[in-house]
C-alpha positions in Angstrom: -153.2 -27.5 -135.7 -154.1 -29.9 -132.9 -155.4 -33.3 -133.9 -158.8 -33.6 -132.2 -159.0 -37.2 -133.3 -156.2 -38.2 -130.9 -159.0 -39.3 -128.7 -162.6 -40.4 -129.5 -165.8 -40.6 -127.5 -166.7 -44.0 -126.0 -170.1 -45.7 -126.5 -171.1 -44.4 -123.1 -170.4 -40.8 -124.3 -172.4 -41.6 -127.4 -175.3 -42.9 -125.2 -175.2 -39.6 -123.2 -175.3 -37.5 -126.4 -178.2 -39.5 -127.9 -180.1 -39.2 -124.6 -179.8 -35.4 -124.6 -180.3 -34.7 -128.4 -182.0 -37.8 -129.8 -185.5 -36.4 -129.7 -184.8 -33.9 -132.5 -181.5 -34.9 -134.0 -180.5 -38.4 -135.4 -177.0 -39.3 -134.4 -175.4 -42.2 -136.2 -172.7 -43.8 -134.1 -169.8 -45.1 -136.1 -167.0 -47.5 -135.0 -164.9 -50.4 -136.1 -166.2 -53.9 -136.0 -166.9 -55.3 -132.5 -166.4 -52.0 -130.6 -169.8 -52.4 -128.8 -172.1 -50.0 -130.7 -175.1 -52.4 -130.3 -174.9 -52.1 -126.5 -175.9 -48.4 -126.7 -179.6 -49.2 -126.6 -179.2 -51.1 -123.3 -177.0 -48.4 -121.9 -179.7 -45.8 -122.7 -182.3 -48.0 -121.0 -180.1 -48.4 -117.9 -179.5 -44.6 -117.8 -183.3 -44.1 -118.1 -183.9 -46.4 -115.1 -185.8 -48.9 -117.2 -185.4 -52.7 -117.0 -185.1 -53.4 -120.7 -181.6 -54.8 -121.7 -182.1 -57.0 -124.8 -184.3 -57.7 -127.7 -187.4 -59.7 -126.4 -187.6 -57.9 -123.1 -190.9 -56.2 -122.3 -191.7 -54.5 -119.1 -195.0 -52.6 -118.5 -193.3 -50.5 -115.8 -190.6 -49.1 -118.1 -191.1 -45.4 -119.1 -190.0 -46.1 -122.7 -190.4 -48.8 -125.4 -187.1 -49.9 -126.8 -187.0 -50.9 -130.5 -184.0 -52.6 -132.1 -184.0 -52.6 -135.9 -181.5 -54.8 -137.7 -181.1 -52.9 -141.0 -178.9 -55.5 -142.6 -181.7 -58.1 -142.5 -184.7 -55.8 -142.8 -187.6 -56.7 -145.1 -190.0 -54.1 -146.6 -193.0 -55.7 -144.8 -191.3 -55.2 -141.5 -191.8 -51.4 -142.0 -194.9 -50.7 -144.0 -197.5 -52.2 -146.3 -200.2 -50.8 -148.5 -203.4 -52.8 -148.2 -206.6 -52.4 -150.3 -209.8 -51.5 -148.4 -212.7 -53.1 -150.2 -215.3 -50.8 -148.6 -213.6 -47.5 -149.4 -212.0 -48.9 -152.5 -208.8 -47.2 -151.5 -205.3 -48.3 -150.6 -204.7 -48.0 -146.9 -201.3 -47.6 -145.2 -200.4 -50.2 -142.5 -197.3 -49.8 -140.3 -195.3 -52.8 -139.1 -195.7 -53.8 -135.5 -191.9 -53.6 -135.1 -192.3 -50.0 -133.9 -195.0 -50.7 -131.3 -197.1 -47.7 -132.3 -200.0 -49.2 -130.4 -198.1 -48.4 -127.2 -198.5 -44.7 -126.0 -195.1 -44.6 -124.3 -192.2 -42.7 -126.0 -190.0 -45.0 -128.2 -186.2 -45.3 -128.2 -185.5 -46.7 -131.7 -182.0 -47.9 -132.8 -181.3 -48.6 -136.5 -178.4 -51.0 -136.3 -176.1 -51.1 -139.3 -178.2 -48.3 -140.8 -175.8 -47.6 -143.7 -176.3 -51.2 -144.9 -180.0 -50.5 -145.4 -181.3 -51.7 -148.9 -182.0 -48.7 -151.2 -185.7 -49.6 -151.5 -186.3 -49.0 -147.8 -184.2 -45.9 -147.3 -187.2 -43.5 -147.9 -189.2 -45.0 -145.0 -186.3 -45.1 -142.6 -185.0 -41.7 -143.6 -188.5 -40.2 -142.8 -188.4 -41.8 -139.4 -185.0 -40.4 -138.8 -185.8 -36.9 -140.0 -189.4 -36.4 -139.2 -190.1 -38.9 -136.3 -193.0 -40.5 -138.2 -193.5 -44.0 -139.5 -195.3 -43.5 -142.8 -197.8 -40.9 -141.8 -198.1 -41.9 -138.2 -196.0 -39.8 -135.8 -194.0 -41.3 -132.9 -195.0 -40.4 -129.4 -193.6 -37.1 -128.2 -190.3 -37.6 -126.4 -189.3 -40.5 -128.7 -185.6 -40.9 -129.6 -184.2 -42.2 -132.9 -180.5 -43.0 -133.6 -178.4 -45.3 -135.7 -175.1 -47.2 -135.8 -172.7 -48.2 -138.6 -169.2 -49.3 -139.3 -166.7 -46.8 -140.7 -166.8 -46.5 -144.5 -163.0 -47.2 -144.6 -163.6 -50.6 -143.0 -164.7 -51.7 -146.4 -167.7 -53.8 -145.3 -170.5 -52.1 -147.1 -171.3 -49.0 -145.0 -171.9 -46.1 -147.4 -174.0 -42.9 -147.6 -174.5 -40.1 -150.1 -173.7 -36.5 -149.2 -177.3 -35.3 -149.4 -178.3 -38.1 -147.0 -175.3 -37.7 -144.6 -175.9 -33.9 -144.3 -179.3 -34.6 -142.6 -177.8 -36.6 -139.7 -174.9 -36.3 -137.3 -172.1 -38.9 -137.5 -170.3 -39.6 -134.3 -167.1 -41.8 -134.5 -166.5 -43.8 -131.3 -163.8 -46.0 -129.8 -163.7 -48.2 -126.7 -160.8 -47.6 -124.4 -159.4 -50.2 -122.1 -160.2 -48.1 -119.0 -163.8 -47.7 -120.1 -164.2 -51.4 -121.0 -162.6 -53.0 -117.8 -165.3 -51.7 -115.4 -168.0 -53.1 -117.7 -166.1 -56.4 -117.9 -165.9 -56.7 -114.1 -169.6 -55.8 -113.8 -170.5 -58.6 -116.2 -168.2 -61.2 -114.5 -165.8 -61.8 -117.3 -162.9 -64.2 -116.6 -160.3 -62.7 -114.2 -157.4 -64.2 -116.1 -158.6 -62.6 -119.3 -159.0 -59.3 -117.5 -155.5 -59.4 -116.1 -154.2 -60.1 -119.6 -156.1 -57.0 -120.9 -154.9 -54.9 -118.0 -151.2 -55.7 -118.8 -151.6 -55.6 -122.7 -152.8 -52.1 -123.5 -152.2 -52.5 -127.2 -155.3 -54.8 -127.4 -157.3 -51.5 -127.5 -155.3 -49.7 -130.2 -157.4 -48.4 -133.1 -156.6 -47.4 -136.6 -158.8 -44.3 -136.0 -156.3 -43.0 -133.5 -152.9 -44.7 -133.8 -150.2 -43.9 -136.4 -150.2 -46.3 -139.3 -146.7 -47.6 -138.5 -147.8 -48.3 -134.9 -150.8 -50.3 -136.0 -148.8 -52.2 -138.7 -146.9 -53.8 -135.9 -149.9 -54.7 -133.8 -151.0 -58.3 -134.5 -154.1 -58.2 -132.3 -156.6 -55.6 -133.5 -158.7 -54.8 -136.6 -156.8 -53.0 -139.3 -158.6 -52.3 -142.7 -155.2 -52.3 -144.4 -154.4 -55.8 -143.0 -157.9 -57.3 -142.6 -158.3 -60.3 -140.3 -161.3 -62.5 -139.7 -160.4 -63.0 -136.1 -159.2 -60.1 -134.0 -159.5 -58.5 -130.5 -162.5 -56.3 -129.8 -164.8 -55.8 -126.9 -167.2 -58.3 -128.6 -164.6 -61.0 -129.2 -163.2 -60.6 -125.7 -166.7 -61.2 -124.2 -166.9 -64.4 -126.3 -163.4 -65.6 -125.4 -164.1 -65.1 -121.7 -166.6 -68.0 -121.9 -164.0 -70.3 -123.5 -161.5 -69.5 -120.8 -164.1 -70.1 -118.1 -165.0 -73.5 -119.6 -161.5 -74.7 -120.5 -161.5 -77.5 -117.8 -164.6 -79.1 -119.4 -163.5 -78.4 -123.0 -159.9 -79.4 -122.5 -156.9 -77.1 -123.1 -156.5 -77.9 -126.8 -160.1 -77.3 -127.8 -160.5 -74.2 -125.6 -157.3 -72.7 -127.1 -158.6 -73.4 -130.7 -161.8 -71.6 -129.9 -160.0 -68.7 -128.3 -157.8 -68.5 -131.4 -160.9 -68.6 -133.6 -162.4 -65.5 -132.0 -159.3 -63.4 -131.0 -156.7 -64.5 -133.6 -153.5 -66.5 -133.4 -151.2 -63.9 -131.8 -153.8 -62.9 -129.1 -154.5 -66.5 -128.3 -150.8 -67.3 -127.8 -150.4 -64.2 -125.6 -153.4 -65.1 -123.5 -152.2 -68.7 -123.2 -149.1 -67.5 -121.3 -151.4 -66.0 -118.7 -153.5 -69.1 -118.4 -150.4 -71.3 -117.8 -149.6 -69.3 -114.6 -153.0 -70.1 -113.0 -151.5 -72.6 -110.6 -149.6 -69.8 -108.9 -152.8 -67.8 -108.2 -153.7 -67.4 -104.5 -157.3 -68.6 -103.7 -159.7 -66.0 -102.3 -160.7 -68.2 -99.4 -157.1 -68.3 -98.2 -156.8 -64.5 -98.4 -160.0 -63.9 -96.4 -159.0 -66.6 -93.8 -155.6 -65.2 -93.1 -154.8 -61.9 -95.0 -151.5 -61.3 -93.1 -150.0 -64.7 -94.0 -151.5 -65.6 -97.3 -148.7 -65.9 -99.9 -148.0 -63.0 -102.3 -147.6 -64.0 -106.0 -144.2 -63.5 -107.5 -145.3 -61.9 -110.8 -147.5 -58.9 -111.7 -149.6 -61.3 -113.9 -150.5 -63.7 -111.1 -151.0 -60.8 -108.7 -153.5 -59.1 -111.0 -155.4 -62.4 -111.6 -155.5 -63.0 -107.8 -156.8 -59.6 -107.1 -159.5 -59.7 -109.8 -160.6 -63.1 -108.5 -161.2 -61.6 -105.1 -163.9 -59.3 -106.5 -166.1 -62.3 -107.0 -165.3 -63.8 -103.6 -166.0 -60.8 -101.4 -169.4 -61.3 -99.7 -169.3 -59.3 -96.4 -167.6 -56.2 -94.9 -165.2 -58.5 -93.1 -164.2 -60.1 -96.4 -163.6 -56.7 -97.9 -161.5 -55.5 -95.0 -159.4 -58.7 -95.1 -158.7 -58.3 -98.8 -157.8 -54.6 -98.3 -155.2 -55.8 -95.8 -153.8 -58.3 -98.2 -153.7 -55.9 -101.1 -151.7 -53.4 -99.1 -149.1 -56.1 -98.4 -148.3 -56.2 -102.1 -146.7 -52.8 -101.9 -147.8 -51.7 -105.4 -150.0 -48.6 -105.9 -150.7 -49.7 -109.5 -152.1 -53.1 -108.3 -154.0 -51.5 -105.5 -155.6 -49.0 -107.9 -156.6 -51.6 -110.4 -158.2 -53.7 -107.7 -159.9 -50.6 -106.1 -161.5 -49.6 -109.4 -162.7 -53.2 -110.0 -164.4 -53.5 -106.6 -166.0 -50.0 -106.9 -167.4 -50.8 -110.3 -168.7 -54.3 -109.5 -172.4 -54.4 -108.5 -171.6 -57.1 -106.1 -169.2 -55.0 -104.0 -169.9 -51.3 -104.7 -172.3 -50.9 -101.7 -169.8 -52.7 -99.4 -167.1 -50.3 -100.5 -169.2 -47.2 -99.8 -169.8 -48.4 -96.2 -166.5 -49.9 -95.4 -164.3 -47.7 -93.1 -161.0 -49.3 -94.3 -161.9 -48.7 -97.9 -163.0 -45.2 -97.3 -159.7 -44.4 -95.6 -157.8 -46.0 -98.5 -159.6 -43.8 -101.0 -158.8 -40.7 -98.9 -155.1 -41.6 -98.9 -154.9 -42.8 -102.5 -157.4 -40.6 -104.4 -154.6 -39.2 -106.6 -154.0 -42.6 -108.1 -157.7 -43.2 -108.9 -157.7 -39.9 -110.8 -154.6 -40.7 -112.8 
């Protein structure tokens, strides 16, 4: 029998499923710590063409209202209250402003860490998830409700009963390196860190997919059988990028301690080897000025860092054409492909790529590598 768990949906797949089915079905996205589940709400907003990206945003032009609910810190009064009405001598139901029911637009409601919800509040949240009503007040037609949680086997308090679980759809997810790198380029993460990730694929191993003996020898990632407080995940990589960026101001010793504190000792030492090679990196200005004579790095590590740095230095069509010339001098389809994907996915360079005749020709000649 084939093992359908040999691969898992990414958070982008989960966002697509929620967008298509979230009006009538509640999907609870499950994944190991730090995999990026919380980002799903902003991905849905982006896919909807709305401006909302984070809690606190509010745009009158958005087609939807986005509601983030932190279930692990939720209080009863955030959801509902029963208040006496002196005139009618009755108890009236009031709904918390968290859900923005005063706004007529459809809602997209995310219950983060929903399986950590206190038992006393489960009836209210369960009704929202099943019936699309807050108390007795219905959500606007077209509203979407979904949740996120860790896996039960992670051992960090995420549980559900069979009669509850049978009313929702659980979707386990994983973030792959190839899905994460375009996001990292788009969000300007440190090029040295990105080169390290590109050349260290085991950073994205998962106990949900890998064999136990494989994961037992991986010192970098989360493993519920060998729990670590600091480990590599999409979330901790984002944090570490800032420390790598700021290492000149922080000093090498302090920056490495901070990196160790969020990625773990083994990962910090591995990344440090990449950082030590930075003096060999060719500057973007030198490449653009003279692409035919700018030096070619001697190692794959410094070559990748050099190429990833060019993504942030390309400002014009002439810059892009110059870098293409330089990249082709390296004579490596693997390096060319890694660079091409990064410039196509970066919002700073994607339009330049679509209008550049040299890049268009490169894609025609090398499309097979992009599909690999």
